N, C-alpha and C positions, 0 to 999 in steps of 0.2 A: 609621595603618594599621588597617583594620577587623579585628574579632576573627576573622572567617573566614580572613583572609589570614595572621594569625599562627598559626592552628591548622593550616593546611595545610602539608605533606601528612600530618602525623602525627595530627592530631586527628580525632575522629569526624565523619563527613559528616552533613549535615542532610538529612532527607527533606522533600520539598516545596521551594518556591522563594519568593524575594523578587521584588519588581517593581522594574525599573530603567527610567528614561526620561530624556528630555532630548536636547540636541543633541550631547552627547559622552558616550559610555558606555564604561566600562572593564570588561573581562572577563578573568579569570585562569583558566587551565587547569592542573590539578595532579592528581597521583596521590593516591589515598586508598583506603580500604576501605569496604565497604558491607555492611549486614546487614538482613535482613528474613525473616520466616517460617522462622526457624531456619537460614537459609543466610547465610554470610559469605564475602566474597571481594574480590579486587582490583577497583578501580573508578577512574573518572576523573570528577572533579567540576569544575564551573565556578562560580567565586565561592562555593565551599564547600558546594554543595548538588547533589543529584540528584533531579529534573532541575535544570538550571541556571536562572538567573533568567528570569522573564517579562520580555521586552523590549517595552515599550509605546511605540509610535511614533504619529506623526500624519500623515495624508495631506496632501501638499503641502509637507511640511517635510523638510529634509535631516537627516542624522545621521552622526556619525563614531563607528565602533565600533572601539575599540582592544583588540586581543586579544593578551595576553601568554602565552607558552608556558613553563610550569614543568615540562613533561614532559622525559624523557630522549630523546624522539623527536620528529620533526616532527608538527605538528598543523595544523588548519584549521577554519574554520566556513563552511558553506554556508547561505545564507538561503533556505530552501525555499519557493518560490512567489513570492518578491519579484522585481519587475521592476527591474533595475539594470544598470549597465555591466558587460560580461562579465568585466573584470579584477577585479571585486569579488565574483564569484559564489562563489569559495572552493573550487575543485576543483584540487588540486595536479596539475601536469602538463598541465592543460588551460587554465585561466584565470590561474594564478599558480603560483609555485614551492612554496608551502606556507610554514609558519611554523616556523623552526628552533628548537631548544631555546634558551631564554634571550632570544629575540627577541620584539618587539612588531610586529604588522602592523596598520595602520589601514585599515579598510574605509570609504572616503569616499563615502557614498551620497548622490546628489543628491535633490532633492525627490521624495518618494514618490508614485507614480502610481496608488495603489490603497488600498483599506482591506480589513479583514477579519481572518480567523484564519489564521495561518501558523505555522511553527516553524523552528528552526535545529538543525543537527547537524554533527558532524565529517564530513569527507569524506576522512579519512586512515586508511589501514589498516582496522582493525575497531574503531576507538575508539567508534563510535556504540553498539555493543553494551555497552560498559563504562560508559555513563552520560553520554556527551558529547552532550547534546541539551537543548533547552528550547523554550518556547513564545514566539510573537510575536503581539501584537495591534496592528493598525494602525487607529486610530480614524478615522472619516470626517471630512472637512473640513466637510461640511454635516450636515444631519439624517440620523440613522440610520433606515432604514425598519423596522428591527427594534426594537421597543420592549419593554423588560423592566425589572422592578424590581430584579432581581439578575443579575449577569453572572459566570459561573464558567468557568474552564478545567478540562477533564478530559483530561489527557494520559496516554495509554496507552503502556505499555512493558513490558519484561521485565528481570528480574535473574537472573543465574546466577553461582554461584561458580566455574564453569569458565572458564578464560581463553578469549577468542574464538578464538585461534589453535589451541587444543586442540580446540574444537568443529569448526573447519574441517578439521583433520586427521582427526577421527573420521568426518566426512561423506565425505571422500575415500576412506577405507578401506571404508566401508559406509554408503550414504545412509539406510539403515533403522535406524541405530544408536539413535536417540532414539524410535523408534516402539514404544511399549509396548502398542499396540492391534492387534497382528498377528492375522490369522485363524488358527485352528487347527481341528483336526477336532472338538473338543468345545466350541467357543465358542457364544455365543448369537446371533451375527449371522444375519440372515434370508437366508442363502445356501443354495442346494441343493448337493448333492454335485457335480452337473454344473457348477454355477457355480464352485465351489471349484477343480475340475479345470481349468476354463477359465482362471481367473486364474493358477493354478500353471503352466499351459502357456505363459503369456505372461511368466512370471518377474516378475509384478507383484503388488502387494498392494492390494486395494480400500480399505484403511484408510490408504493413503499420502497423507495430506491435508496434513501439515506436516512440514518437515524437522527442526525442533527443537521440542520439545513441553514440556508440563508436567512431564515426567520430570526435566528439568533447569532449567526456568524457573519462577520465581515471577512472576506477572503483577501489574503495578503500575498504580495510578492516582495520578498526581502523586507518584510515588516511594514510595507506600504499598502494602504487601501487603494481601491480603484480610482479614487478621486485625488490621490496624492501626487500624481504627475511623475512617477518613476520613469527615468529615461536610461536607455543604453545607447551611447553615441557610437557612430560609425562613419566612415567615409565611403561613398559609393565605390564599388569594386572590391571592397574588402570581404574576406571570409571571417565570419563571426561565429565563435563557438559559444553555445549556451549550455551550461551544465544545469539541467533541470532536476531539482530535488523535491520530492513530495514529503515535506516535513510536517504535514498536518496531523491532527489527532484522528479525524474521522472522515476525511473527504477524498474522493477520487476526482481528478481533474482531466478535462479534455483540452489539449493544447493545440492551438493553431495560430498562424500568422497570416491572415487573409492576403492573398496575392504573392506569398513567398513560399517556395518549397523548402522543406526541412530534410536534411540527410542525417539519419540516425547513425551514429558512429560508436556508441558505447551504451551498454545496459548494465545497471547495477555496478558501475565502475569499470567493467571489463570491455575491451574493444570487441566490436562485432563487425561483420562485413557490412559496408555502407548500404543503407536502404533509404530511398527517397520517398517521402510521404507528405501529405497535406495536413495530417492531423494524427495525434496519438493520445491514447488514454494512459494516464499514469496513476497507479494505485498508491495508497498510503505506504510510504517507506521505500518506494522504488526510486531509482534515478535513471535518467536518460541524458546522454550528451548528443546534441544535434549541431550541425553546421549549417549556416544560412548565408546567402549572398544577397543582401538587400540592395535594391537599386533606386527606389524612390526616395523622396524627401523624408518620409516617415512611414512606419508600418506598426500596426497595433498588435501586441502580443496578448492573446486571449487565453486565460486559464478558467474555463467555464466549469463550474461544479457539475458532477455527473447528473444530478437531479435537476439541473438548470434553474436553481433557485438563486443564483448569484455568480459572480465571476471576479477573478483578479485581473488587473489590467496594467500593462506597462507599454512603453513605446520604444521601438528601434528608431532613433532620430539621427538624421544627418547633420542637424544643428540644434542647439538648445532651444526648446520651445516648439519644435516642429511636431505636428500631430496628424494622425490619420483617423478616419471615422472608427468609432467603437461599435461593432455589430450588436444588435439586440440579442437578448437571451432567446434561445430556440425553444420550441414547444417542449413541455415536460415529457419525460420518458414514461412508458408504460411497460410493466412486466408482462410476460407471455407464458404460454404453456411450457415452452422450452425451459424457461427460468424455474418452473416448478418441477423440473426433472422428468418431463415426459418426452424424452428423446427429441426427435426432430419436429414434433408437433408444435406449431407456433401460431395459434389462432386468436390470441388475445387482442392483437392490435393490427393484424394484417401485415406484420413485418416478416423478416426471415431471420434464421438463426446465425447466418454468417459462417457456418461450419464449412471447412474444406473437406468435403466427403471423400475426395480422391486421395487425400493424404492421411485420412483417419486410419488408426490401427484397429481394423475390424477384428483382427485376431485376438485382441485383448478384451473384446466385449464378451460378457458372460451372457450369451443368448439363452442358456439353459435356465438362468434365474429370472428371465422375463416372463410375465404372466400372459403368454399368448392365448391361453385357453379362455381367459377372462375378457379378451378383446373381441368385440363383435365387428369383424371386418366387413360385414354387410350393411352396417349402419350408414347414415348420411355422410357426406363428404367432410363435414366438420365434426370429428369424433369428440373434440373437447366439449362441444355443447351437448353431445348425446350422453355424456357420462353422468352418473349419479354422483355429483360432487360431495354430497353429504357423507358418502362412504368411499371416497377416492382412495386409490392405492397410496397417495401421498401421506395418508394417515395410517397405513398398514405397517405397523412396526415389525410384523413377521418377516418383512423383506430385509431387515437388518441382519448382518452376521451375528453369531452368538456372542461375540466379545463386545458388542455395542450395547450399552445399558439403555433400554427403552423405557425409561422412567418419565417423570414429569418434566424433565429438561429437554425432551424430544417431542415436538409437536408436528413434525413433518418428515417424510422420507422420500427421497428421489427414487421413483419406481424404475426409471430407465436412464440413469445418468450417463452422459456421453462426453468424450473428449471435445472441448470447445476451444482448443488453442488457436483455431482459425477464426475465432470470433473477435471483432475489434473492440468490444465493450458495449455496455448497455447504452442504447440510444444512438450508436454509431453504425449500425448494420444497414441503415437505409440511406445514408448520405451519398452524394454523387461522387465525391472525391476519394482519393486513396487514404485509407486509415491503417496504421500499423497494427499487425497482429503478432502474437508470439511465433506463428509459423514463418514469419519473415526473418526471424533472428537466426544467425549462425555465427559461431565464435570465429574471430579473425585468426587466432593462432590455434593449432591443434591442442586438444585436451591432453592432459598429462597422465591419464589412467585409462589404458585401452581395455581393461578387463571387463568381462561381462559380469553383471551382478550375480552373486552366489546365493542370494535369497531375496524374497520380496515381502513387503508388508503393506497393509491397507489401513488407512486412518480416515475415519469419518468426521466431517465437520458438522456438528449438531447444534440445535438450538430450539428454544421455545420463545418466539417473538413476543407473544402476549405477556409472558412472565419476565421477559428480558433475561433469559438464561442462555448462556453460550458455553460450548464445551467441545472436547474431542471425544469421540466414541461414547457420547452420552454422559460423560463424567467430568464434572468441574475440577479445576486444579486442586481445590481444597480436599477433594475426595481421593486424589491420587498423588499428592505431593511427595509421598514416600515410595512411589512406584514409577521411577523414571523409565523412559524408553531407552533400552540398553543396546549398544553396539560394541562389537569387538574392535580392537584397534586395527585400522586399515582395512576393515571389511568393506566390500562393495555391495550396496543394497539398492534395490529398486523400490521406491516408495510411491504408492498410489493414494492420492488425496481424493476423497469423495465428498462433495458438498451436498448434504441433504437439506440445505436451507435455501431460501429464496433471496439471499443477499450474497453479493460478491465479497469474498474474504481475502485480504492480502496476507499470506502466511509467510512468516519470517523464521529462519533457522539461524541462530547465533553461531559465530565461530567457524562457519563453513560456507563454501559455495557448492551448489549442486548443479547437475547438468539436466536441463529441461528436455524431456523427451517430446520433441515438437515436430518430428518428421525430417529434421536435418540429419545428414549422415553422422553416425555416432561420434566420430572424432571431432566434429564441429558443432555438437549440440551446445547451445548457449549456456553459459554458467551464470547462475543468479543466486542471490541470497534471500530474495523475496519474490513470491509468485502469487498472482491473482487467480483464485479458483472461482470461476463464474458460477452463478446460481444453478443448482441442479446439474452440476457437471463434475468431471474428473480432471485431475492434472497428475501426470506421472513424472518423477525425476529420479535420476541415478545419483547416489551419494557415496563418496569415499569417506569413511569416518576416520580421518587421519589427524584430528585435532583433539587430543585427550583432555578429559575434564567434564564438568557439568555445564550444559548450555541450555539457554532458554529456547523454547519453540512455541510460537504463539501467533494468533491473529494480531495484526498491527493496527486494527481499529481499536483505539484506546479503551473504549467502554466495553467492547467485546472481551478484550483481554482481562479487564478489571472484573468482568462478570463471570470469568471462568475458562475462557478459551486459551489455555496456557498449559504447557507441559514442560518437563525437563528431559533433555536428551543427555544420556551419560555415555561417554566414549571411554573405554578402558585404556589405561596407560600401557605402553609397550612392555611386555614381560611382566605385567602386573604391578609395576612400580607406581608409587604415588608421588 
């Protein structure tokens, strides 16, 4: 028995992870405690570490993953981004029953059909928040188009001493509980008195960027807090590949290495045409591979939480102990009128929306549905301040299509949602340097399905922030668990996601990659399994439904999924076989 197995669950958990590989891999899930940054609390470890082990696989080869549950409750593992038979996808109640205490379940995965950077995590309860996650690398069967001298994983997550169910309870009582950046009459935010009254009249907070913040989270890189001294060693002149995985429960991160350019070479595990950037935002459950060529003695890797309430920190070091300055947290982000779904109007903080108007698909905009008659174009230059916000269109549920349930779970509607794939992410539209946007991405290899979609569908992301209710089309999963979204086998569908809320949602479809409609020519639209839908905006993707079975489809913000933003996608088997 290995030392970590003897030490669990009473021994101290290790920060960081080992690597496991081979045709048969054993994973053990157990209770533990974890400490970093002066915080200590309950945690769940796999093989004695947080994160759990790096699982290294090979394209074209099968693997058996034997997961033993030492918890007092059911558990599971979902292999995020891997293409595999649905019964091994690891979602209790959808693809299998789960793993009961004391039991071992074997995920018998046939020859892998992909390579790249992925990750794994629990899909049971709120275990993912407690440390039940880890990285995956699938090495290509042939030559890797990305050449590097060093290859590192940079897995982002959070730790909190608060039990996940206690967090959920606090969010249900008051979704602003963890927001320590609220506006007040004497704060320094660049808001006029009229703007403050506008937000107050809408019962909203322009600083409501993240549900759970650095007030309770310590942000981690590979299980290490910002003061733990995590290093990635290099020799000057080397090319270093960083596989960045957002394995957090609730956090978006802005990634930068001051003084070092990053070349994005893969998104969600699949190769893209190289794009040089200074910074990029990574949503929960996304992955990006970047190549850097550091030249100095040391460079700080900054993973700043989107709401700027904290950061993860590591160092690219040319020798052990070398350090570079750690930049301070930037000013907090403020939401704007664009984030409320009022088209290009962005008057809340003087910023701009970052949209690529030249690349926008204006043909897809439903101008007939816009309430032009109610807009007084003769009013002052700032129409946001001239509106009667007590009766704003954002609360007019008549704007919703008839299949969206406009009940108590819907407290806002985007009146003029627009494609914002040219937007770099909340807080990054006014920085001076180059920030990645979805419009920068193009698939390296041509996509394998040239067909035009045969039908289209629209799905609304809905919520009531005050009641902490989240849903698709106004219906929580508990109300539609027996009504899956159905696709015929191998049909080609264009899906439009409409975000009627003021929060960014990372939407994940299990078992498939979809092609993001982002302005790239159709055969090189980037393929992703997770996409950020910005507040008050739309995202469109083309899906080939060629993986039969039942698959989860959900927001990857853990507490949003737990609160109801979850659905099942059912893809028919060829010829009706089961």
